[in-house]
N, C-alpha and C positions, 0 to 999 in steps of 0.2 A: 111346473108340475106335470104337464102333458108329456114333456120329454122324459121325466122320471118314470111315468107310467108306461110309456112306450118301451123304454129300456127294460123295465121289469117284465113286461109281456114278452119281449124278444128273448130274454134270458130263460123264462119259463118254457117257451117253445123249443129252444135249443136243448134244454135239459130233458124235456119230454121226448124229443126225437132220439136222444141217446139212451133212453130208459127201455127196459124190456117190456113186452106187452103185459098189461094187467098191473104193472107197478103203479103205486100211488104217486101222483104228481106232487112235488114239493110246492109249498106256498111261500109267498113273500110276506114278511110281517108288515102290517099296514095299520097305522094308528091315525084316527081322526081327532083333531084338537081344535076346539072352539077358542074364541078370544078369552072368555072367562076361565076356561080350563088352563089356558096358557098363563094367565096371571097367577092362578093358584099354583101351578107348577113352578113358576119363577120364584114365588114367595117361599116355597118349600125347599128349593134346591139351590138358591143363590148362595154362593160362598160369602159374598159381602154381607148379606143378612145374617148368616151364621156367625161371622166374626163380630158383627154389631151385638148380637145376642150374647156372645161370650163376654163382651165388655160389660153388658148389663149384669151378667152373673157375677163377674169379678167385683163390680161395684157393690152388689148385694153382700158379698163376703166382707168388703171393707166396712159396710154399715154394721154387720154382725160383730166384727172385731171391735169397732168403736163403741158399740153398745155394751159389750162385755167388760169394758173398762170400769163400769159402775158396779159390777158384781164382784163380791169377794172371791178370791181364789181358795182352793183347798188342796193341801198336799199331805201325802203320807210318806214317811221315811222310816226305813228299817236298816239298822247298821249292826255289824258284829265286830268284835275285836278279840285278840289273844295277846296276853302279856307273858313275857319270859323273864325269869330271874326274880330279883327283889324289886317289888313295885308297891306303891302306896295305893291302897284301894279306898276310894272316897266313900263308897257305900258302907264298908265295914269300919273305916276309920283306923286302920292299922296297916303295918308293912307286912306284905305277904311274900313268901319265898317259894317260887315254883311257877308252874304254868297255870294261868287262869283264863277262862273264856267269859266273854260278856256280850250282851245284846241290848240294843235300845230301839224302841218303837215310839214314834211321835206323829201326831196329827197337828198340822198348823194351817193357819189361814191369815190373810191380810187383805186390807182394803184401803184405798186412798180416799180420805175424807175431803180433802181440798188440795187442788193443784193449780190454783189460779184460773179455774174453769177451763183448763186445757182439754179435759175429757169432754166437756160440753161442746167446745168448739170443734174438736175432732169428729164428734158424732154428727154435728150439723154439716160439717164439710163432707163427710161420707154420704149423708143423705142427699145433699145437693149434687154430689158427683153421680149418684145413682139416677137422680132425676135427669141430669144432663145426658147420661148414657141412654136412657129411654127415649129422650127426644131425638138424639142422634140416630138411634135405630129406626125411628119413624121416618126420618128423612131418607135413610138408606132404602127403606121399603118403597118410598115414593120414587126414588131414582130407579129402582129395579122395575117398578110398574111402568115408568115412563119409557124405559128401554124396550119393554114389550110393546108398548103403544107405537113407538117409533118404528119398530120392526114390522108390525102389522100394517102400518100406513105405507111403508115402503113396499111391502109385498102386494097390497091391494093396488097401489099405483102401477107396479110392474105388471100385474095381471091385466089391468085395463090397457096398458100400452101394448100388450100382446094382442088384445082385441082390436086395437087400432091397426096394428100391423097385419093381422089376419084379414080385416076388412079391406085394407089397401091391396093385399095380394089377390083377394077375390075379385076386386075391381079390375086390376091389371090383367088377370087371366081372362076375365070376360071381355075386356077390350081387345086382347090378343085374338080371341075367337072372332070378334066382329071384324077386325082389320083383316084377318085371314080370309074371311068371306068376301070382303071388298076387294082384296088383292086377287083372289081367284076369279072374281067377276070383272077384273080389269079396270075398276073405277079408282083404285088407289095404287101407287107405286109400291114395289116390294120393299123399298127402303123404309116405308112406314112400319112394315111388319118386323123388320130387323130391329128398328128402334124400340118397338113395343116389346119385343122379346127381351131386349136389354132391361127395360123397365120391370118386366116380370122377374127377371133374375135378381135385380136390385131389391125388389119388394120381398122376395124370398129370403135374401140375405138379411134384410132388416128384421124379418120375423124370427129368424134364427137368433139374432142378437137380442131381441126382446125376450124370447123364451129363456135364453141364457141368463139375462138379468133377473128374471123371475125366479129361476132356480137358485141363483146366488142369494136372493132375498130370503128364500126358504132356509138356505144354509145359515144365514145370519141369525134367523130365529132359532134354529137348532142350537147354535152357540149360546145365544142369550138364555135359553131355557135349560141349558146343560143336559140336553137329551143325548141318547145314544146315537153317535154319528152313523152307525151302520143301519139304523132303522129307516123306514119309509113313512113319511108323515103327510097327512092332508090337513093343512091349516085352513080351517073354515073361516072365511071372512065374515065379519058382522055386517049388518045392514048399515049403509052409510047415510047420513042426513042429506036431504035434498038441498040444491043450491039456494032455493028460496028461503031456507031456514038459517041462512047466514046472519049472525048477530050484527048489530050496528056498531057505531063507534064505541071505543072504550074510554073510560074516564081514568086517566093516569093517576091523578092524586088519590082517587078513591081506591084504585088498585094498589097503590103504595101503602095506604093505610091497612088494607086487608092483608098485604104481604107481611108487613111488620107485625101484625097481630097473629097471623096463621103459620108463618114459616117455623117448623119445629127446630131447625138447626139454629135459627136466630134465638128462639126461646132457650135452646140448650146452652148457647154462649152466654146469655144473660145469667143462667143458673151457674155456669162456671165462674162468672165474675163474683157471684155471691159466695160460691165455695172458696174462691181465693181470699175473699174478705174474712171468711171463717178461718182460713189458714193463717192469716195475719194475727188474728186473736189467739190462736193456739200457740204461735211462736212467742207472742208477747207474754203468755202465761208463765214462761220460764223465769220472769223477773219476780214472781210471787213466791212466798213460802209454800212448802208442801207439808200437809198433815196426813199422817197415816196411822192406822190402827192394825195391830197384829195380835194373834192369840195362838197358843199352842197347848197341847195336852198329850202326855205319854207316860211311859214307864220303862224299866230296865230290868236286866237279869245279869247275875254274876255267878260263875261256878265256885267262887270262894265261899259262898253261903250254902249251907246244906238244905235250905228250903227248896221246895219244888219251883219249877218255872212259873206256874200259875199263881202260887202264893207270893212269889217275889214281885210279879207284875201287879198283883193286887195291893201289896204293901207299899210299893215304891211309886205309886201314881203321883203325878205332879203336873201342874199347869201354869201358864203365865199369860198375862195380858199387858200389852204395852202400847203407849201412845207416843208417836214420834213427831218431831217438828224439825224441818230442814229449811234453813234460810240461806238463799244464795247470796254470798258476799262478793265472790269473784269467780268467774267461770271462763276466763280467757276470752271474754267477749263473744262466747258462743251464742248466747241469747240475742245479742245485738245483730250478729251476722245472720242468724236464722230469721229474725224479724225483717231485716233488710231484704233477704232473699224472698220471703213471702210477699213483701210489698212489690218487688219487681215482678213476681209471678202474677200478682193482681193487676199490675199495669199492663202486662202482656195480654192478659185476658180482656182487658178493656180495649186494647188496640185491636185485637182479633174481632171483638164485637163491632167496633166502628168500621173495620174493613168489610165485614159481612153486610152491614147495613148499606154501605156504599155500593157494594157489589149487587145487592138485591135491587136497589134503586136503579142502577144502570141496566140490569137484566130486564126489569119490568118495562122501563122506558124503551129499550131497544126492541123488545118483542112487540110492544104496542105499535111502534113505527113499522116493523116488519109485517105485522098483521094488517095494518092499513094498506100497505103496498100490495099485500096478497089479495085483499078484497078488490082493489082496483085492477090488478092483473087478471083476476077471475072474470070481472065484468068485461074487460077488454078482450080476453080470450073467447068468451062466449059470443061477443059481437063479431070477432074475427072468424069464428067457425061458421056463423050464419052467413056472413058475406062471402066466404070462400065457397060455401055450398051453392049459393046462387050463381057465383061466377063459374063454377064447374058445370052446372046445368046449362048455362048460357053457351059456354064454349063447346059443349057436346052437341048442342043443337046446331051451332055453326059448322062443326066438323061434319055432321051428318048432311049438311047442305053443301059441303064442299068449299066453304069459305075459310075455315080455320084449318091449321095443320095439326098433325099428331103431336108435334112438339109443344104446341100451345095447350093441347088437352093434357099432356103429361105435366106441364108446368102448373096448370090449374089444379090437377089432382095432387101434385106435390104440395102446393100451398094449402089445400084442404087437409091433407094428412098432417102437415106441420101444425096447422091450427088446431086440429083435433088432439094431437099429442100435447100441445101447449095447454089446452083446456084441461086435460087430465092432470098435468103437472100443477097447474094453478089451483085446481080443486083440492088436491091433497097437500099442497103447500099451505093453503089456508087452514086445512084441518090440522096439520102439524103445528102451525102457529097457535091455534086455539088450545091444543093440548100442552104446548110449551108454555103458554101463558098461565094455565092452571098449575103447571109444575113450578114455575117461578114464583107464583103467588103463594104456593104451598097448599092449594086446595085440591090436589089430585087425589081422587078417591079410587082405591082399587076395586070397589064394588060398582063403580059407575061405568056405564056402557061407553064404548068408543064413539066419540063424536057427539055425545050428549052434553 
């Protein structure tokens, strides 16, 4: 971030130098984004969430279509005809010679009374499909939130690594000044100064690399949040928990029980299995008879009659009511094939459910092992930093007494920097494993603070 700000300030200075006196200086767009705001932005702008919501909307349309199968339809038809030559007019009951025009208007409706409960099974399948889509959308939201969390953890760690590199550079520069004074006083050889200058250059290069890593971490967050790449953003890091707040051991069986109960994608696959069962019932309904009820009402007009259009429509009103029964005797085994296809789809859904349960169990066990290793690495890194700091103080005292060489001091400082960097990495590795554990268990809450 410091690199970005420096580049922005330099660009402003160059533009101001080339502007006429009194001209207004252009400003660089700058947006500050907290962790909570980043989560909100990701939930609003994620294309994955948008696609998941589209699937929910499509599933809702399927439910509406399946529900309307229970409602009678209503149709209005209007037709006209013209006859030429000698024709028999059914309305007049005689043969007419000439051109006649006619018109028919009819309102009709039909409803299925019984179809082997296929409509019931279709509606149940559609409702279960909608529930599965909702659960899948919840898991997609958790995945998006986790990507934001991972990005922030990477950014915070990169910033702390920059701090370690800056501290190392400051130490090396201070050592260079001390050695310069000793060399000028003749108490130390000039080779010590050259070696220390090399250490300062190496520390400066390490700082450049650390800052570059931090900038790339910010770029990754811009990509995750789908922000404008041309903007300048300040990602405000939340307060991190203290190392003393690290939770103890985790109970894997208890975590597995929680995961099997909380994972929305697992619940979604269970729902898909139930939907597949309803699909089997709908396919088997083709073996049953179908009973339907239909009704129609209308009238007609013919130019062969001298009565007016309205009088003819009033005189020729007619209606009908019919009840139909259709019994499938042989359909080329279409019902059998449809039922078999539905049963295979049900089996596929059961296999997917079993695979996901196995995957969840392995994910939880693996992250539990990784978290335990991260806890141990954090404790070891903290002890290493403490020991490296004491060793550095001791070798500095020896160098001041003329007992140790500058090479020993630099080695001790390198060990301290390495230990400090390892401590930062261990701290955020553990934080990442805790968040990953919540994600695998299915308890990742978008409203929960990072590290809590």
